[in-house]
C-alpha positions as CSV (number, residue, x, y, z in Angstrom):
1,M,156.1,107.1,193.0
2,H,158.3,105.1,195.3
3,E,162.0,105.8,195.3
4,P,164.2,102.9,194.3
5,E,165.4,100.8,197.2
6,L,169.1,101.4,197.9
7,D,171.5,98.5,198.2
8,P,172.6,98.3,201.8
9,L,176.0,97.2,200.8
10,H,176.5,100.5,198.8
11,W,177.0,102.3,202.1
12,L,180.0,100.1,202.9
13,D,181.9,101.5,199.9
14,G,182.2,104.9,201.5
15,A,182.3,104.0,205.1
16,G,185.5,104.7,207.1
17,D,187.2,102.3,209.5
18,E,185.4,103.8,212.6
19,E,182.0,103.6,210.9
20,L,182.6,100.0,210.0
21,E,183.8,99.1,213.5
22,R,180.7,100.7,215.0
23,F,178.5,98.9,212.5
24,V,180.1,95.5,213.2
25,R,179.5,95.9,216.9
26,T,175.8,96.3,216.3
27,L,175.7,92.8,214.7
28,A,174.7,89.7,216.6
29,P,177.5,87.2,217.3
30,S,176.1,84.9,214.5
31,E,176.1,87.8,212.1
32,Q,179.6,88.8,213.0
33,R,180.7,85.2,212.2
34,E,179.0,85.4,208.8
35,W,180.5,88.8,208.0
36,R,183.9,87.5,206.9
37,W,182.4,84.9,204.6
38,T,179.7,87.1,202.9
39,W,181.1,87.4,199.3
40,P,179.1,90.5,198.2
41,I,180.7,92.5,201.0
42,W,184.2,92.0,199.7
43,A,183.7,91.4,195.9
44,R,183.9,94.1,193.2
45,P,180.6,94.7,191.4
46,S,182.1,93.0,188.3
47,Q,182.7,89.8,190.3
48,I,179.0,89.5,191.2
49,A,176.7,87.4,189.0
50,P,174.2,89.6,187.0
51,S,170.7,89.8,188.1
52,G,167.8,88.6,186.0
53,D,167.0,85.4,184.2
54,W,170.2,84.9,182.3
55,R,171.5,81.9,180.5
56,I,175.3,82.4,180.3
57,W,177.6,84.7,182.3
58,L,181.0,85.2,180.5
59,I,183.9,87.0,182.3
60,V,186.4,88.4,179.9
61,A,189.4,89.6,182.0
62,G,193.1,89.2,182.4
63,R,195.2,87.5,185.0
64,G,194.5,88.7,188.6
65,F,190.9,89.7,188.0
66,G,189.6,87.0,190.3
67,K,187.8,84.9,187.7
68,T,188.3,81.6,189.6
69,R,187.1,83.1,192.9
70,S,184.1,84.7,191.2
71,G,183.1,81.3,189.7
72,A,183.6,79.4,192.9
73,E,181.6,81.9,194.9
74,W,178.8,81.7,192.4
75,V,178.7,77.9,192.6
76,N,178.7,78.1,196.3
77,M,175.9,80.6,196.4
78,V,173.8,78.4,194.0
79,A,174.4,75.3,196.2
80,E,173.6,77.0,199.5
81,E,170.4,78.6,198.2
82,N,169.1,75.5,196.4
83,P,169.3,72.1,198.0
84,E,168.1,70.6,194.8
85,A,171.0,72.1,192.7
86,R,172.9,69.7,190.6
87,I,176.0,71.5,189.2
88,A,178.4,70.4,186.5
89,L,182.0,71.6,187.0
90,V,183.8,71.3,183.7
91,A,187.6,71.8,183.2
92,A,190.1,70.8,180.5
93,N,190.7,67.6,182.5
94,L,189.8,66.1,185.8
95,A,193.1,67.0,187.4
96,E,192.6,70.6,186.6
97,A,189.0,70.5,187.9
98,R,190.2,69.1,191.2
99,S,193.3,71.3,191.6
100,V,191.7,74.6,190.6
101,M,187.9,74.4,191.1
102,V,187.9,72.3,194.3
103,E,191.2,72.2,196.2
104,G,192.9,75.4,194.9
105,E,193.4,78.7,196.8
106,S,190.1,80.0,195.4
107,G,188.5,76.5,195.2
108,L,185.2,75.4,196.7
109,L,187.0,73.9,199.8
110,S,188.6,77.2,200.6
111,I,185.8,79.7,200.4
112,G,182.6,80.3,202.2
113,A,181.8,79.6,205.8
114,P,183.7,76.6,207.0
115,W,180.7,75.1,208.7
116,R,178.8,75.1,205.3
117,R,181.5,73.8,203.0
118,P,180.9,70.8,200.9
119,A,182.3,67.3,201.5
120,F,184.5,66.1,198.6
121,E,184.5,62.5,197.4
122,P,187.4,62.2,194.9
123,S,186.6,58.7,193.8
124,L,183.1,59.8,192.8
125,R,184.2,63.3,191.5
126,R,181.4,64.7,193.7
127,L,181.0,67.5,196.2
128,T,178.0,67.5,198.5
129,W,176.9,70.5,200.6
130,P,175.3,70.0,204.0
131,N,171.9,70.9,202.6
132,G,172.1,68.2,199.9
133,A,173.1,70.2,196.9
134,Q,175.7,68.4,194.7
135,A,178.4,69.2,192.1
136,L,180.1,66.7,189.8
137,L,183.5,67.2,188.1
138,Y,183.9,66.6,184.4
139,S,186.6,66.7,181.8
140,A,186.0,68.7,178.6
141,G,188.0,66.1,176.8
142,E,185.4,63.5,177.6
143,A,182.2,65.3,176.6
144,D,180.3,62.1,176.4
145,S,180.5,61.8,180.2
146,L,178.0,64.7,180.3
147,R,175.4,62.6,178.5
148,G,172.7,61.3,180.9
149,P,173.2,63.3,184.1
150,Q,170.8,66.2,184.5
151,H,172.2,69.5,185.8
152,S,170.5,72.7,186.9
153,H,173.7,74.8,186.6
154,A,177.2,74.4,185.2
155,R,180.5,76.2,185.4
156,R,183.5,75.8,183.0
157,T,187.0,76.9,183.7
158,G,190.3,76.6,181.8
159,A,193.8,77.9,181.7
160,E,192.5,81.2,180.3
161,G,189.8,81.8,182.9
162,S,186.3,80.7,183.7
163,L,182.8,80.5,182.3
164,R,179.6,80.0,184.1
165,Q,176.4,78.8,182.6
166,R,173.0,78.7,184.0
167,S,170.9,76.7,181.7
168,P,169.2,73.3,181.2
169,G,171.2,73.2,178.0
170,A,174.6,73.4,179.7
171,R,175.2,69.7,178.8
172,R,174.5,70.4,175.1
173,C,176.8,73.5,175.1
174,A,179.7,71.5,176.6
175,A,179.2,68.8,173.9
176,A,179.0,71.3,171.1
177,L,182.2,73.0,172.4
178,H,184.0,69.7,172.3
179,Y,182.7,69.0,168.8
180,R,183.8,72.3,167.4
181,R,187.3,72.0,168.9
182,R,187.7,68.6,167.2
183,K,186.3,69.5,163.9
184,R,188.0,72.9,163.4
185,R,191.6,73.9,163.5
186,P,192.4,76.2,166.5
187,S,192.2,79.9,165.6
188,R,195.4,81.9,166.1
189,R,193.4,85.0,167.0
190,A,193.2,85.6,170.8
191,G,189.6,85.5,171.9
192,R,188.4,82.8,169.5
193,R,189.1,79.7,171.5
194,G,185.9,77.9,172.4
195,D,183.6,80.0,170.2
196,L,180.1,78.7,169.9
197,A,177.7,80.0,167.3
198,G,175.1,78.9,164.8
199,G,172.6,76.1,165.1
200,N,172.3,75.6,168.8
201,R,170.3,78.6,169.9
202,S,170.7,77.8,173.6
203,C,174.5,78.3,173.3
204,R,175.9,81.8,173.1
205,R,179.4,82.9,172.0
206,M,182.0,81.7,174.4
207,G,185.2,83.7,174.0
208,R,188.6,83.6,175.5
209,T,188.4,84.3,179.2
């Protein structure tokens, strides 16, 4: 039997300053430039997207966890790895989508290697990466705007935190969320805002983040 392959980044957790300095000196100049912008090196394990063929990744955590940064890094990873990616960025309103997801301290224009960051076209609500991947901004208050466009991935964020979806049904989930919020009175229980359940099997429970 073959022993399981160890994650090379696991060694970094226990490495001292001198070991890290020696390691960095062994890297090529291009690798040293990438070092600062490689998210898995600096992130906590809970901030890394789960492996496997999942449909929804929900982070339930308090203020200061790094939900916005985790979501932005995931979107950036998807875009850089897949030139065909078409990503929906959904927030409570377009102003929040722009100020938090795009231009904020942990937004897409502030993370990742500067030479690979997307170009933002505010009038079109569109970000375009150098490889051709794109992301569009949407308001959860205008769910009908999600009708028509086809997306390979989606991310939702709000005042409470952030939610990432990886599903062809992301558009249906967003529309169902809007429908439930309009048809039902808001629950007073923390953790119930934005629940999805029942008929749409492609949508899992979305709790307070």
